[in-house]
GUPA-602131 format. One record per residue (C-alpha): residue in one letter; x, y, z. Coordinates in nm, 2 decimals, padded with zeros to 4 digits, always signed. Each point is the difference from the previous one (the first is absolute). Example, Ala and Ser with C-alpha at 12.3 -4.5 7.8 and 13.67 -1.06 7.14 Angstrom:
2
REC   aa        x        y        z
REC    A   +01.23   -00.45   +00.78
REC    S   +00.14   +00.34   -00.07
// end
This chain:
311
REC   aa        x        y        z
REC    M   +03.44   -01.05   -01.30
REC    G   -00.05   -00.09   -00.37
REC    V   -00.22   +00.22   -00.21
REC    G   -00.22   -00.30   -00.09
REC    A   -00.03   -00.07   +00.38
REC    D   -00.08   +00.36   +00.06
REC    Q   -00.25   +00.02   -00.26
REC    L   -00.19   -00.28   +00.12
REC    L   +00.00   +00.06   +00.32
REC    R   -00.15   +00.36   -00.06
REC    Q   -00.25   -00.19   -00.22
REC    I   -00.12   -00.21   +00.30
REC    A   +00.04   +00.28   +00.24
REC    A   -00.28   +00.20   -00.21
REC    G   -00.23   -00.28   +00.00
REC    Q   +00.03   -00.04   +00.40
REC    D   -00.02   +00.36   +00.14
REC    G   +00.37   +00.07   -00.04
REC    M   +00.09   -00.35   +00.20
REC    V   +00.20   -00.30   -00.09
REC    T   +00.09   -00.29   +00.19
REC    M   +00.32   -00.17   +00.09
REC    G   -00.10   -00.30   -00.23
REC    Q   -00.08   +00.23   -00.29
REC    A   +00.32   +00.16   +00.02
REC    L   +00.20   -00.34   +00.00
REC    R   -00.21   -00.12   -00.29
REC    A   +00.09   +00.32   -00.20
REC    G   +00.37   -00.11   +00.05
REC    L   +00.10   +00.20   +00.30
REC    T   +00.22   -00.17   +00.27
REC    R   -00.10   +00.03   +00.41
REC    D   +00.32   +00.20   +00.03
REC    Q   -00.10   +00.25   -00.28
REC    I   -00.34   +00.06   +00.15
REC    R   +00.17   +00.03   +00.34
REC    Q   +00.22   +00.28   -00.16
REC    L   -00.29   +00.18   -00.14
REC    H   -00.17   -00.02   +00.33
REC    R   +00.32   +00.14   +00.20
REC    S   +00.07   +00.26   -00.26
REC    G   -00.36   +00.14   +00.02
REC    R   -00.10   -00.07   -00.36
REC    W   -00.26   -00.26   +00.13
REC    Q   -00.21   +00.07   +00.29
REC    R   -00.09   -00.31   +00.23
REC    L   -00.36   -00.03   +00.06
REC    L   -00.03   -00.31   +00.18
REC    R   +00.21   -00.33   -00.01
REC    G   +00.03   -00.09   -00.35
REC    C   -00.18   +00.30   -00.13
REC    F   +00.17   +00.31   -00.15
REC    V   -00.08   +00.33   -00.20
REC    P   +00.25   +00.07   -00.26
REC    E   -00.16   +00.36   -00.08
REC    A   +00.07   +00.22   +00.28
REC    E   -00.24   +00.27   -00.14
REC    L   -00.35   -00.12   +00.04
REC    T   -00.31   +00.17   +00.09
REC    D   -00.17   -00.04   +00.36
REC    S   -00.28   -00.21   -00.14
REC    T   +00.24   -00.21   -00.20
REC    R   +00.22   -00.07   +00.31
REC    R   -00.28   -00.09   +00.22
REC    R   -00.11   -00.25   -00.27
REC    A   +00.34   -00.13   -00.01
REC    R   +00.02   -00.04   +00.36
REC    I   -00.33   -00.21   +00.01
REC    R   +00.13   -00.21   -00.27
REC    A   +00.29   -00.06   +00.18
REC    A   -00.13   -00.09   +00.32
REC    V   -00.25   -00.26   -00.16
REC    V   +00.29   -00.14   -00.20
REC    S   +00.22   +00.00   +00.30
REC    L   -00.27   -00.16   +00.25
REC    G   +00.00   -00.30   -00.26
REC    A   -00.29   -00.23   -00.12
REC    G   -00.36   +00.12   +00.10
REC    A   +00.10   +00.34   +00.11
REC    F   -00.25   +00.27   -00.11
REC    A   -00.07   +00.38   +00.04
REC    V   -00.25   +00.12   +00.25
REC    L   -00.16   +00.29   +00.12
REC    D   +00.11   +00.33   -00.09
REC    S   +00.27   -00.15   -00.25
REC    A   -00.26   -00.21   -00.18
REC    L   -00.22   +00.31   -00.01
REC    E   +00.29   +00.19   -00.18
REC    L   +00.03   -00.29   -00.24
REC    H   -00.37   +00.00   -00.10
REC    G   +00.02   +00.37   -00.04
REC    I   -00.25   +00.08   +00.25
REC    A   +00.04   +00.35   +00.19
REC    G   -00.11   +00.11   +00.33
REC    L   +00.28   -00.07   +00.22
REC    R   +00.29   +00.25   +00.07
REC    R   +00.31   -00.19   -00.17
REC    T   +00.28   -00.10   +00.23
REC    S   +00.32   -00.19   -00.06
REC    Q   -00.10   -00.29   +00.20
REC    V   -00.08   -00.33   -00.17
REC    H   -00.23   -00.24   +00.10
REC    V   +00.04   -00.38   -00.10
REC    S   -00.16   -00.32   +00.14
REC    V   +00.14   -00.36   +00.00
REC    P   -00.18   -00.30   +00.03
REC    V   -00.15   -00.09   +00.34
REC    D   +00.15   -00.35   -00.02
REC    R   +00.33   +00.15   -00.01
REC    P   +00.21   +00.17   +00.29
REC    R   +00.02   +00.38   -00.02
REC    P   +00.31   +00.18   +00.01
REC    Q   +00.06   +00.10   +00.39
REC    R   +00.12   +00.34   -00.11
REC    S   -00.01   +00.23   -00.29
REC    L   +00.22   -00.09   -00.30
REC    V   +00.03   +00.41   -00.04
REC    P   -00.18   +00.27   +00.17
REC    W   -00.25   +00.09   -00.27
REC    L   -00.13   -00.35   -00.01
REC    T   -00.28   -00.15   +00.20
REC    V   -00.08   -00.38   -00.04
REC    H   -00.34   -00.13   +00.08
REC    Q   -00.17   -00.33   +00.02
REC    V   -00.33   +00.02   -00.18
REC    T   -00.25   -00.28   -00.02
REC    V   -00.13   +00.04   -00.37
REC    A   -00.26   -00.23   -00.20
REC    A   -00.01   -00.12   -00.34
REC    G   +00.01   +00.31   -00.25
REC    D   +00.11   +00.24   +00.27
REC    V   +00.37   +00.01   -00.17
REC    V   +00.03   +00.12   -00.35
REC    E   +00.31   +00.12   -00.18
REC    V   +00.05   +00.39   -00.07
REC    A   +00.29   +00.05   -00.27
REC    G   +00.14   -00.35   +00.10
REC    I   -00.03   +00.10   +00.38
REC    P   -00.23   -00.25   +00.20
REC    A   -00.22   +00.24   +00.21
REC    T   -00.33   -00.03   +00.17
REC    S   -00.31   +00.06   -00.24
REC    P   -00.16   +00.36   -00.02
REC    L   -00.29   -00.10   +00.21
REC    R   +00.19   -00.20   +00.26
REC    T   +00.26   +00.30   +00.02
REC    V   -00.30   +00.26   +00.03
REC    A   -00.15   -00.21   +00.25
REC    D   +00.31   -00.02   +00.22
REC    V   +00.09   +00.36   -00.01
REC    I   -00.32   +00.16   +00.10
REC    L   +00.02   -00.22   +00.32
REC    R   +00.33   +00.18   +00.09
REC    V   -00.08   +00.38   -00.07
REC    D   -00.23   +00.26   +00.09
REC    R   -00.29   +00.11   -00.17
REC    Y   +00.14   +00.25   -00.23
REC    P   +00.24   -00.23   -00.19
REC    A   -00.20   -00.28   +00.03
REC    V   -00.30   +00.15   -00.20
REC    S   +00.29   +00.17   -00.22
REC    V   +00.12   -00.36   -00.08
REC    L   -00.31   -00.14   -00.06
REC    D   -00.11   +00.29   -00.24
REC    S   +00.34   -00.03   -00.20
REC    A   -00.06   -00.37   -00.04
REC    L   -00.33   +00.05   -00.13
REC    N   +00.10   +00.31   -00.21
REC    R   +00.33   -00.21   -00.18
REC    R   -00.23   -00.30   -00.03
REC    R   +00.21   -00.21   +00.19
REC    I   -00.31   -00.11   +00.20
REC    D   -00.38   +00.03   -00.12
REC    P   -00.29   +00.12   +00.21
REC    A   -00.12   -00.36   +00.05
REC    N   +00.33   -00.08   +00.16
REC    L   -00.11   +00.22   +00.31
REC    T   -00.27   -00.23   +00.09
REC    T   +00.28   -00.28   +00.04
REC    I   +00.23   +00.19   +00.22
REC    P   -00.20   -00.04   +00.33
REC    D   +00.06   -00.37   -00.03
REC    L   +00.36   +00.05   -00.06
REC    I   +00.05   +00.20   +00.31
REC    R   -00.26   -00.15   +00.24
REC    G   +00.13   -00.05   +00.35
REC    R   +00.33   +00.18   -00.05
REC    R   +00.12   +00.31   +00.17
REC    G   -00.13   +00.31   -00.14
REC    A   -00.29   -00.18   -00.19
REC    V   -00.30   +00.24   +00.15
REC    A   +00.18   +00.32   -00.13
REC    A   +00.12   -00.15   -00.32
REC    R   -00.37   -00.11   -00.08
REC    A   -00.14   +00.37   +00.08
REC    C   +00.26   +00.14   -00.25
REC    L   -00.13   -00.25   -00.29
REC    A   -00.34   +00.21   +00.03
REC    E   +00.20   +00.30   -00.10
REC    A   +00.20   -00.11   -00.27
REC    D   -00.06   +00.16   -00.34
REC    G   +00.20   -00.09   -00.31
REC    R   -00.08   +00.35   -00.17
REC    A   +00.28   +00.16   +00.22
REC    Q   +00.27   +00.03   -00.26
REC    S   +00.29   +00.06   +00.30
REC    P   +00.06   -00.02   +00.38
REC    L   -00.04   +00.34   +00.00
REC    E   -00.36   +00.01   -00.13
REC    T   -00.10   -00.27   +00.26
REC    R   +00.15   +00.20   +00.28
REC    S   -00.19   +00.32   -00.10
REC    R   -00.31   -00.17   -00.04
REC    L   +00.01   -00.17   +00.35
REC    R   +00.08   +00.34   +00.16
REC    C   -00.29   +00.14   -00.16
REC    V   -00.21   -00.31   +00.11
REC    D   +00.14   +00.05   +00.36
REC    G   -00.06   +00.35   -00.01
REC    G   -00.38   -00.02   -00.09
REC    V   +00.02   +00.12   -00.36
REC    P   +00.06   -00.32   -00.22
REC    P   +00.00   +00.05   -00.38
REC    D   -00.31   -00.10   -00.20
REC    A   +00.21   -00.12   -00.28
REC    L   +00.36   -00.13   -00.10
REC    Q   +00.15   +00.07   -00.33
REC    L   -00.27   +00.23   -00.08
REC    E   -00.05   +00.08   -00.36
REC    V   -00.11   +00.36   -00.06
REC    R   -00.12   +00.09   -00.38
REC    D   -00.17   +00.31   -00.15
REC    D   -00.32   +00.03   -00.15
REC    D   +00.12   -00.17   -00.33
REC    G   +00.14   -00.30   +00.20
REC    Y   +00.35   +00.09   -00.04
REC    L   +00.24   -00.11   +00.29
REC    L   +00.13   +00.30   +00.18
REC    G   +00.19   -00.21   +00.24
REC    I   -00.02   -00.28   +00.27
REC    G   +00.02   +00.08   +00.38
REC    D   +00.16   -00.21   +00.27
REC    L   -00.26   +00.03   +00.25
REC    G   -00.34   +00.20   -00.09
REC    W   -00.30   +00.15   +00.17
REC    R   -00.25   +00.06   -00.28
REC    R   -00.24   +00.24   +00.17
REC    P   +00.25   +00.25   +00.11
REC    R   +00.18   -00.06   -00.34
REC    L   +00.33   -00.06   +00.21
REC    I   +00.28   -00.22   -00.13
REC    A   +00.31   -00.11   +00.24
REC    E   +00.33   -00.09   -00.17
REC    A   +00.26   -00.21   +00.15
REC    D   +00.33   +00.12   -00.12
REC    G   +00.26   -00.27   +00.04
REC    R   +00.36   +00.05   -00.08
REC    D   +00.02   -00.26   -00.26
REC    A   -00.33   +00.08   -00.21
REC    H   +00.03   +00.37   +00.00
REC    G   +00.37   +00.04   +00.03
REC    T   +00.09   +00.08   -00.35
REC    P   -00.03   +00.34   -00.19
REC    E   -00.22   -00.18   -00.25
REC    A   -00.25   -00.11   +00.30
REC    A   +00.03   +00.33   +00.12
REC    Y   -00.11   +00.17   -00.31
REC    A   -00.29   -00.28   -00.05
REC    D   -00.11   +00.08   +00.35
REC    R   -00.03   +00.38   -00.03
REC    R   -00.19   -00.03   -00.37
REC    R   -00.25   -00.25   +00.16
REC    Q   -00.05   +00.21   +00.33
REC    N   -00.07   +00.32   -00.23
REC    R   -00.27   -00.19   -00.21
REC    L   -00.17   -00.14   +00.33
REC    V   +00.02   +00.34   +00.19
REC    N   -00.13   +00.17   -00.32
REC    A   -00.28   -00.26   +00.01
REC    G   -00.10   +00.12   +00.37
REC    W   +00.18   -00.27   +00.21
REC    T   +00.23   +00.08   +00.29
REC    I   +00.32   -00.20   +00.01
REC    L   +00.19   -00.09   +00.32
REC    R   +00.35   -00.14   -00.03
REC    F   +00.16   -00.24   +00.29
REC    T   +00.33   -00.16   +00.07
REC    W   +00.13   -00.28   +00.21
REC    Q   +00.11   +00.24   +00.26
REC    D   -00.35   +00.14   +00.01
REC    T   -00.14   -00.36   +00.10
REC    L   +00.20   -00.01   +00.30
REC    D   -00.19   +00.24   +00.16
REC    P   -00.35   -00.17   +00.08
REC    T   -00.22   +00.33   +00.00
REC    Y   +00.17   +00.21   -00.28
REC    I   -00.15   -00.17   -00.30
REC    P   -00.33   -00.04   +00.14
REC    W   -00.01   +00.38   +00.11
REC    T   +00.10   +00.12   -00.33
REC    V   -00.26   -00.22   -00.17
REC    R   -00.27   +00.12   +00.23
REC    Q   +00.10   +00.36   -00.05
REC    A   -00.02   -00.02   -00.37
REC    I   -00.35   -00.18   +00.02
REC    T   -00.12   +00.29   +00.22
REC    A   +00.11   +00.26   -00.25
REC    A   -00.15   -00.17   -00.29
REC    E   -00.33   -00.02   +00.19
REC    R   +00.00   +00.39   +00.04
REC    R   +00.07   +00.06   -00.34
// end
């Protein structure tokens, strides 16, 4: 492969999540035999028919996006990403990331009788005008349609987490929530999904915050504030708590790996916690593992509230 073709394909791949198509490689000057040899030698990884990854070292998130792009391209005109895959393209959190890719083909086209690869699930989703948009060149259901479809298929905690994330990251706005009941009316799971809409709160900055809040609600100790600002007598901001109970001066922090995993973040957390403790606030810290136990978080919060009331 010539230097010019290699450089051009690297540029193309950089704008397509590391993926190039057979057609793009041919237009760059490669022959079909050269492409086959690159694949056989292991230098290029074949994702699906006519779709390759020239660069083997991709991050997990980039590789997932490359698979989504390849699936849409391979399935032809009218294909679009749906459900978990569309959610990921829009940058909405709340579901556990898996390698599975979900793509729909038009309802007036035959659906493949078997999966082209184990990681691909092909659907036939009926969409209305405006339900499909492009995200970095990949057709996908719109954020609103995606959220509506997803919350029908998952349990309460991930459903509310998805809604919170979509609101917090401004993929949908609060007014959109009122339109979701019409989108899901008559569909399986609609009753449970409508109940989740009432619990959505865009102030939650991560699924861990959402899960921690729901554990407190279910345990009878709901917080009375989210993203609670604590200031001193001069108005200086001492810190912002994820979940807050004002009367007992209690804050619960949801310590996610991404937001609190660096040394700099840990140092900032400690300084902020010291300021809040010195101002008379009790600080609790919870992790994802803590949310897996239905009783641990509300029990710990209740103990802290009781201790505060005795002071």
